[in-house]
Structures are given as C-alpha cells and as structure tokens.
C-alpha positions in Angstrom: 86.3 97.0 107.2 89.5 98.5 108.6 90.3 98.3 112.3 91.9 101.7 112.2 91.5 103.8 115.4 90.7 107.4 114.8 92.4 110.0 116.9 89.9 112.4 118.6 91.3 115.2 116.4 90.5 113.4 113.1 88.9 116.1 110.9 86.5 113.9 109.1 86.1 111.1 111.6 84.7 107.7 110.9 84.2 106.2 108.5 87.2 107.3 106.5 87.3 107.7 102.8 89.2 104.4 102.5 86.6 102.6 104.6 83.7 104.1 102.5 85.5 102.8 99.3 86.1 99.4 100.9 82.4 99.2 101.9 81.2 99.9 98.3 83.8 97.4 96.9 82.6 94.8 99.3 79.0 95.4 98.5 79.7 95.0 94.8 81.5 91.8 95.4 79.0 90.3 97.9 75.6 91.6 96.6 76.0 92.7 93.0 78.6 90.5 91.2 76.7 87.3 91.4 73.5 88.9 90.1 74.9 90.2 86.9 76.6 88.6 83.9 78.2 89.5 80.6 79.3 93.0 80.1 77.8 94.3 83.4 79.7 91.6 85.3 82.9 92.6 83.6 82.3 96.3 84.4 81.4 95.4 88.0 84.8 93.6 88.3 86.6 96.6 86.8 84.8 98.9 89.3 85.8 96.7 92.1 89.4 96.8 91.0 89.4 100.5 90.7 87.9 100.9 94.2 90.6 98.6 95.6 93.2 100.8 93.9 91.7 103.9 95.4 91.5 102.3 98.8 95.1 101.4 98.7 96.1 104.9 97.6 94.1 106.4 100.4 95.7 104.1 103.0 99.3 104.1 101.7 99.5 107.3 99.7 100.4 109.8 102.5 103.4 107.8 103.7 104.4 107.0 100.2 104.3 110.7 99.2 106.6 111.5 102.1 109.0 108.7 101.2 109.0 109.8 97.6 109.8 113.4 98.5 112.6 112.2 100.7 114.0 110.0 98.0 113.9 113.0 95.5 115.6 115.2 98.1 118.3 112.7 98.8 119.0 112.7 95.0 119.2 116.5 95.1 116.0 117.3 93.2 112.5 118.4 94.1 110.4 116.9 91.3 110.3 113.9 89.0 110.7 116.4 86.1 113.9 117.7 87.6 115.1 114.2 88.2 114.4 113.3 84.5 116.2 116.4 83.4 119.2 115.6 85.6 119.3 112.0 84.3 119.2 113.3 80.7 122.0 115.8 81.5 124.2 113.0 82.8 124.2 114.2 86.4 123.6 110.7 87.7 126.2 108.9 85.5 128.4 108.5 88.6 125.5 107.8 90.9 123.8 105.1 89.0 123.4 102.7 92.0 121.8 105.3 94.1 119.5 106.4 91.3 118.4 102.8 90.5 117.7 102.1 94.2 115.6 105.2 94.5 113.7 104.4 91.2 113.2 100.8 92.4 111.6 102.0 95.6 109.3 104.3 93.7 108.2 101.5 91.4 107.5 99.2 94.3 105.4 101.9 96.0 103.4 102.4 92.8 102.8 98.7 92.5 101.7 98.5 96.1 98.8 100.8 95.1 98.2 99.8 91.4 98.4 96.1 91.8 100.3 94.5 94.7 100.0 91.0 93.1 102.8 92.1 90.6 105.2 92.2 93.6 104.8 88.5 94.3 
C-alpha cells in the first residue's frame, strides 16, 4: 500500500480511494488469481488491470488535469474540442512545434495512466 501521508485536513482520511483500489487489486493477485483458471482467470487479470488503471488515475489524475488545462491555456483554448476546431481551421499551422509538444505531453500523461509500459 502507499506510504502517502494524509494532511490532518483530508476530507476522507485514510485509506484513500487509491489505497482501497490497490488493496482489492493486491487481494485478487495474491489470493484469487492462483485459485481460478480458464475464463475466470482471464477476467480476474482484466479486473486487476482495470483496478491498476483506476489507481494510477486517482494518484496522477489531479496533477495531470492541472497540467492539461495549463497546456490548453498556453495554446489559447479552453477545451480539447476548441483545440480540435482551431487545428481544423488552420490556426496552428504556424505553431506546429508548440502544438506537437503539447499533444505529446498529453499522450504521455494518458499512457502513464492507461499503460505506463508503453512508455518504455
């Protein structure tokens, strides 16, 4: 489980949602996985992967959301839809390097949650 220290003002206290998800995932891995086979084993692995993704989103998501909003603001848009519209309109034709850098950072953040092994 995480070694995260909770501030005295933490609304929900310990354990956090991320720690609860981690505990369920670890239980599936340690106590359930070896006792099942076939389809149930496959679905247990899928559940473990989904819980790992949720855990990473809970842990990384707030900071990633702030960084994403900052990247969009630096590009002069508020939403991904507005960014897509601006790209389609040619507004970034002269700012291609800046756009690609921001998009790359967004993809890396998404992969850190979805499947960090793809970054290696």
